[in-house]
C-alpha positions as CSV (number, residue, x, y, z in Angstrom):
1,X,-94.5,13.5,-107.6
2,X,-96.4,12.8,-110.5
3,X,-99.8,13.2,-111.1
4,X,-100.9,9.2,-111.5
5,X,-104.3,7.1,-112.2
6,X,-103.4,3.1,-112.0
7,X,-101.3,4.0,-108.9
8,X,-102.3,6.0,-105.9
9,X,-99.1,6.0,-103.8
10,X,-101.1,8.2,-101.2
11,X,-103.8,5.5,-101.0
12,X,-101.7,2.7,-100.5
13,X,-99.8,4.6,-97.7
14,X,-102.6,5.3,-95.5
15,X,-104.3,1.8,-96.1
16,X,-100.7,0.9,-94.4
17,X,-101.4,3.4,-91.8
18,X,-104.8,2.3,-91.2
19,X,-103.5,-1.5,-91.0
20,X,-100.7,-0.4,-88.5
21,X,-103.4,1.6,-86.2
22,X,-106.2,-1.0,-86.3
23,X,-103.4,-3.6,-85.2
24,X,-102.5,-1.6,-82.4
25,X,-105.9,-0.6,-81.9
26,X,-106.7,-4.5,-81.6
27,X,-103.4,-4.8,-79.4
28,X,-104.4,-2.7,-76.9
29,X,-108.1,-3.9,-76.4
30,X,-106.9,-7.4,-76.4
31,X,-104.6,-6.6,-73.1
32,X,-106.8,-4.5,-71.5
33,X,-109.4,-7.4,-71.5
34,X,-107.1,-10.4,-70.7
35,X,-105.0,-8.1,-68.0
36,X,-102.1,-9.5,-70.3
37,X,-99.4,-8.0,-72.2
38,X,-98.4,-11.3,-73.5
39,X,-101.1,-13.4,-75.0
40,X,-99.0,-15.3,-77.5
41,X,-95.3,-15.8,-78.3
42,X,-95.2,-13.1,-81.0
43,X,-95.9,-10.7,-78.4
44,X,-92.5,-11.4,-76.5
45,X,-91.3,-15.1,-77.2
46,X,-88.5,-14.6,-74.8
47,X,-90.9,-13.0,-72.3
48,X,-93.3,-15.9,-73.1
49,X,-90.8,-18.3,-72.2
50,X,-89.5,-16.8,-68.7
51,X,-93.2,-16.3,-67.7
52,X,-94.0,-20.0,-68.5
53,X,-91.6,-21.1,-66.7
54,X,-92.0,-19.0,-63.4
55,X,-96.0,-20.1,-63.7
56,X,-94.5,-24.3,-63.1
57,X,-92.4,-22.7,-60.1
58,X,-95.4,-21.0,-58.8
59,X,-97.8,-24.0,-58.8
60,X,-94.8,-25.9,-57.3
61,X,-94.5,-24.1,-54.7
62,X,-98.1,-23.8,-53.9
63,X,-98.3,-27.6,-53.7
64,X,-95.3,-27.6,-51.7
65,X,-97.0,-24.6,-49.5
66,X,-100.1,-27.4,-49.2
67,X,-97.9,-30.4,-48.3
68,X,-96.3,-28.2,-45.4
69,X,-99.8,-27.1,-44.2
70,X,-100.7,-30.7,-44.2
71,X,-97.7,-31.7,-42.6
72,X,-98.7,-29.0,-39.7
73,X,-101.8,-30.7,-39.2
74,X,-101.1,-34.1,-39.1
75,X,-98.5,-33.1,-36.2
76,X,-101.3,-31.1,-34.4
77,X,-103.4,-34.3,-34.5
78,X,-100.5,-35.9,-32.8
79,X,-100.3,-33.4,-30.1
80,X,-103.5,-33.4,-29.4
81,X,-104.0,-37.1,-28.6
82,X,-100.4,-37.0,-26.5
83,X,-102.1,-34.4,-24.5
84,X,-105.0,-36.7,-23.5
85,X,-102.5,-39.8,-23.5
86,X,-100.7,-37.8,-20.9
87,X,-103.5,-36.8,-19.1
88,X,-104.6,-40.1,-18.5
89,X,-101.4,-41.3,-18.0
90,X,-100.6,-38.6,-15.0
91,X,-104.6,-39.5,-13.6
92,X,-103.3,-43.0,-13.6
93,X,-100.1,-41.7,-11.5
94,X,-102.0,-39.8,-9.0
95,X,-104.4,-43.1,-8.1
96,X,-101.2,-45.2,-7.4
97,X,-99.3,-42.8,-5.3
98,X,-102.7,-42.6,-3.4
99,X,-102.3,-46.4,-3.3
100,X,-99.0,-46.3,-2.1
101,X,-100.0,-44.6,0.9
102,X,-101.3,-47.6,2.8
103,X,-104.6,-45.8,4.1
104,X,-106.9,-47.7,1.7
105,X,-109.3,-50.8,2.3
106,X,-109.5,-53.6,0.0
107,X,-112.8,-52.2,-1.7
108,X,-111.3,-49.2,-1.9
109,X,-108.2,-50.4,-4.0
110,X,-110.6,-52.1,-6.2
111,X,-111.9,-48.7,-6.9
112,X,-108.6,-47.4,-7.8
113,X,-107.4,-50.5,-9.9
114,X,-110.9,-50.4,-12.0
115,X,-110.4,-46.6,-12.8
116,X,-107.0,-47.0,-14.1
117,X,-107.9,-50.1,-16.1
118,X,-110.6,-48.0,-17.3
119,X,-108.0,-45.5,-18.2
120,X,-105.5,-47.8,-19.6
121,X,-108.6,-48.7,-21.9
122,X,-109.3,-45.3,-23.0
123,X,-105.5,-44.9,-23.9
124,X,-105.8,-48.0,-26.2
125,X,-108.8,-46.6,-27.5
126,X,-107.5,-43.0,-28.4
127,X,-104.1,-44.5,-29.5
128,X,-106.3,-46.5,-31.9
129,X,-108.4,-43.9,-33.6
130,X,-105.3,-41.6,-33.8
131,X,-106.0,-41.6,-37.7
132,X,-105.2,-38.7,-40.6
133,X,-105.7,-39.1,-43.8
134,X,-106.6,-42.5,-43.5
135,X,-103.0,-42.9,-41.6
136,X,-103.1,-44.9,-38.2
137,X,-100.1,-42.8,-36.3
138,X,-100.0,-43.9,-33.3
139,X,-100.7,-47.8,-33.5
140,X,-97.5,-49.0,-34.3
141,X,-99.0,-51.2,-36.0
142,X,-101.2,-52.1,-39.0
143,X,-104.5,-54.2,-38.1
144,X,-102.6,-57.4,-39.2
145,X,-100.3,-56.5,-36.5
146,X,-97.3,-55.9,-39.0
147,X,-95.1,-52.9,-37.8
148,X,-95.9,-49.6,-39.4
149,X,-94.1,-48.1,-41.9
150,X,-93.6,-44.4,-40.3
151,X,-93.0,-46.2,-37.0
152,X,-89.6,-47.5,-38.3
153,X,-88.7,-45.2,-40.9
154,X,-90.3,-41.9,-40.2
155,X,-92.3,-39.7,-42.6
156,X,-91.2,-37.5,-45.2
157,X,-92.5,-34.1,-46.3
158,X,-92.2,-32.5,-49.3
159,X,-92.0,-28.8,-48.4
160,X,-89.7,-27.6,-51.3
161,X,-89.6,-27.8,-55.3
162,X,-86.8,-29.7,-56.4
163,X,-85.7,-33.1,-55.1
164,X,-83.1,-32.5,-53.2
165,X,-82.8,-33.4,-49.5
166,X,-83.0,-29.6,-48.9
167,X,-86.6,-30.1,-49.8
168,X,-87.7,-32.5,-47.6
169,X,-88.5,-32.5,-43.8
170,X,-88.4,-35.8,-42.4
171,X,-90.6,-36.4,-38.9
172,X,-88.5,-38.9,-37.0
173,X,-89.9,-42.4,-36.7
174,X,-90.2,-41.9,-32.5
175,X,-93.2,-39.7,-33.0
176,X,-95.1,-42.7,-34.5
177,X,-94.1,-45.2,-31.9
178,X,-96.6,-47.3,-30.3
179,X,-98.8,-45.4,-27.4
180,X,-101.0,-48.3,-26.4
181,X,-100.5,-49.0,-23.0
182,X,-98.7,-52.0,-23.3
183,X,-95.8,-50.5,-25.1
184,X,-95.7,-47.1,-23.2
185,X,-95.8,-49.3,-19.5
186,X,-93.6,-51.9,-21.2
187,X,-95.6,-54.8,-20.0
188,X,-93.4,-58.2,-21.4
189,X,-90.2,-56.2,-21.5
190,X,-87.9,-54.5,-19.2
191,X,-87.0,-51.0,-19.7
192,X,-84.1,-48.6,-18.2
193,X,-86.9,-47.1,-15.8
194,X,-86.7,-51.0,-14.1
195,X,-83.8,-50.5,-11.5
196,X,-81.8,-53.9,-12.3
197,X,-83.6,-56.7,-12.6
198,X,-86.9,-55.1,-11.7
199,X,-88.7,-52.1,-9.6
200,X,-87.4,-52.8,-6.3
201,X,-89.4,-52.0,-3.0
202,X,-87.7,-50.9,0.5
203,X,-87.9,-54.6,1.3
204,X,-86.3,-55.6,-1.9
205,X,-88.9,-58.0,-3.1
206,X,-89.3,-56.9,-7.1
207,X,-92.0,-56.9,-9.4
208,X,-90.8,-58.4,-13.1
209,X,-92.2,-56.0,-15.3
210,X,-91.7,-59.2,-17.8
211,X,-94.2,-61.0,-16.2
212,X,-97.2,-58.6,-16.6
213,X,-99.2,-59.3,-19.8
214,X,-102.4,-57.5,-19.1
215,X,-103.7,-54.3,-18.3
216,X,-105.7,-56.0,-15.4
217,X,-102.2,-57.3,-13.7
218,X,-100.5,-53.5,-14.1
219,X,-103.9,-52.0,-12.6
220,X,-103.6,-54.4,-9.5
221,X,-100.5,-53.6,-9.1
222,X,-101.1,-50.1,-9.3
223,X,-103.8,-50.5,-6.8
224,X,-101.3,-52.4,-4.3
225,X,-103.3,-55.7,-5.0
226,X,-100.5,-57.7,-5.4
227,X,-98.0,-59.7,-4.5
228,X,-95.0,-61.2,-5.4
229,X,-95.2,-64.8,-6.3
230,X,-92.0,-66.7,-6.3
231,X,-87.9,-65.5,-6.7
232,X,-88.3,-64.6,-10.2
233,X,-90.8,-62.2,-9.5
234,X,-93.8,-63.6,-11.0
235,X,-96.6,-61.3,-10.6
236,X,-99.3,-63.0,-8.2
237,X,-102.3,-61.6,-8.2
238,X,-106.0,-62.3,-6.8
239,X,-109.0,-61.8,-8.9
240,X,-111.2,-59.1,-7.0
241,X,-114.0,-59.7,-8.8
242,X,-114.3,-62.8,-8.0
243,X,-116.9,-62.7,-4.9
244,X,-116.5,-66.3,-3.5
245,X,-115.6,-65.9,0.0
246,X,-111.9,-67.6,-0.6
247,X,-111.1,-64.9,-3.1
248,X,-112.8,-62.2,-0.7
249,X,-110.1,-63.5,1.9
250,X,-107.1,-63.8,-0.6
251,X,-107.9,-60.1,-1.6
252,X,-108.2,-59.2,2.1
253,X,-104.5,-60.3,2.6
254,X,-103.1,-59.2,-0.4
255,X,-104.4,-55.7,0.0
256,X,-101.6,-53.2,1.0
257,X,-98.9,-50.9,-0.7
258,X,-96.6,-53.4,-2.5
259,X,-96.9,-52.9,-6.0
260,X,-98.0,-49.5,-5.9
261,X,-95.0,-47.9,-4.9
262,X,-92.9,-49.4,-7.6
263,X,-94.9,-48.7,-10.4
264,X,-94.3,-45.2,-10.0
265,X,-91.5,-45.6,-11.6
266,X,-92.9,-47.3,-14.6
267,X,-95.6,-45.0,-15.0
268,X,-93.1,-42.0,-15.0
269,X,-91.1,-43.9,-18.1
270,X,-94.2,-43.3,-19.7
271,X,-94.9,-39.6,-19.1
272,X,-91.3,-39.0,-19.9
273,X,-91.5,-41.0,-22.7
274,X,-94.9,-38.7,-24.1
275,X,-92.8,-35.7,-22.7
276,X,-90.3,-36.6,-24.6
277,X,-91.8,-37.2,-28.3
278,X,-94.2,-33.6,-27.8
279,X,-90.7,-31.3,-27.2
280,X,-89.8,-33.3,-30.4
281,X,-92.8,-33.0,-31.9
282,X,-93.3,-29.2,-31.1
283,X,-89.6,-28.6,-32.6
284,X,-90.5,-30.0,-35.7
285,X,-93.7,-28.4,-36.1
286,X,-91.6,-24.9,-35.7
287,X,-89.5,-26.3,-38.3
288,X,-92.5,-26.9,-40.4
289,X,-94.2,-23.4,-40.1
290,X,-90.8,-22.3,-41.0
291,X,-91.1,-23.6,-44.1
292,X,-94.3,-22.5,-44.9
293,X,-93.3,-18.9,-44.1
294,X,-90.4,-19.7,-46.5
295,X,-92.4,-21.1,-49.2
296,X,-94.9,-18.1,-49.0
297,X,-92.4,-15.5,-49.0
298,X,-91.0,-17.7,-52.4
299,X,-94.6,-17.8,-53.5
300,X,-94.7,-13.4,-53.1
301,X,-91.5,-13.3,-55.0
302,X,-92.7,-15.0,-57.5
303,X,-96.0,-14.0,-58.4
304,X,-94.1,-10.0,-58.2
305,X,-92.0,-11.2,-60.8
306,X,-93.9,-13.2,-63.1
307,X,-96.4,-10.1,-62.8
308,X,-93.6,-7.8,-64.4
309,X,-93.0,-10.1,-67.2
310,X,-96.4,-11.0,-68.1
311,X,-99.3,-8.3,-66.8
312,X,-100.2,-5.3,-68.8
313,X,-100.1,-1.9,-67.7
314,X,-103.4,-0.9,-67.8
315,X,-102.3,3.1,-67.1
316,X,-99.9,2.5,-70.5
317,X,-102.6,0.6,-72.8
318,X,-105.3,3.1,-72.0
319,X,-102.7,5.6,-73.6
320,X,-101.6,3.6,-76.3
321,X,-105.5,2.9,-77.0
322,X,-106.6,6.2,-77.8
323,X,-103.4,6.6,-79.7
324,X,-104.5,3.8,-81.8
325,X,-107.9,5.0,-82.1
326,X,-107.1,8.7,-83.0
327,X,-104.9,7.2,-85.9
328,X,-107.3,5.0,-87.1
329,X,-109.5,7.9,-87.4
330,X,-107.2,10.2,-89.1
331,X,-105.6,7.2,-91.6
332,X,-109.7,6.5,-92.5
333,X,-110.2,10.1,-93.2
334,X,-107.2,10.9,-95.1
335,X,-107.2,7.5,-97.1
336,X,-110.7,8.9,-98.1
337,X,-109.3,11.8,-99.3
338,X,-106.3,9.8,-100.8
339,X,-108.9,8.0,-102.7
340,X,-110.2,11.2,-104.4
341,X,-106.8,12.2,-105.7
342,X,-106.4,10.4,-108.8
343,X,-110.3,12.4,-109.5
344,X,-108.2,15.7,-110.5
345,X,-106.5,14.5,-113.8
346,X,-110.2,14.8,-115.0
347,X,-110.3,18.8,-114.4
348,X,-106.8,18.5,-116.8
349,X,-108.9,17.0,-119.8
């Protein structure tokens, strides 16, 4: 190679090497400080596109998992209150079965009636206050008396990342039917728990559930403080709270077992209703929990794949950093030497 003064090819080559080593050193520093091997599209355009899609999918999975967990919490809220309501119904049944024994005087039956009424009131209070994120779950109707949508159409949980039906778990509308005492015990309507046209006793007299429109009427029947008013089974119940002599005499005359044993079938129907709902709720809870577990597995797999595409290998980058640092220092040294090469020409003059 000719010895020239104006063009120093050695210096140019050393400069290129120094620039390349510096760029490599800066890239290694960036990757080790951010933890990512793809920090811009220029690093890996295809990898950047893949990583972006994976991040979007991972975010969607995280939201779906949160949805499933909220749904599980909602079901737990319902189940807890089902248990409370079932306990009250069971106690009402126990009291009614006591009254059916015929060993209680009027005062005792009035006491039984009082506790039954209080427990019916508590069932209604619990039902009206069963709420989750502003949604009333068990009252069946809103404040204006309109049917709640969830009590008609159920409730959808978005537990997947797509718009398909496979991404939705539907909570059945029966889980949200009214648990008010008037609904559970069917005041004002007949049910399959009622035999024929009514609940029959041993004398073939019947209690017409359509005639019961208050918790007091129901409680009096359970306590045996009632009689059938006419051939259509209308309920004729004295007021035990009226302390006049006539009312007290009437209550004494009407005290007996009639009503109590008939009401057991109605209470059993309500208990079976709550039991059926609890069974359905448990099965649904298992399904939601399964969806949560599947989403967690999907999230783990996506996270692993995203790490493979995007995350920097610190060990490899450390080696690259040291290599680039050595090359940079060597290039800088050689550039200094190359810059001094043209001065040899002075020795020829």
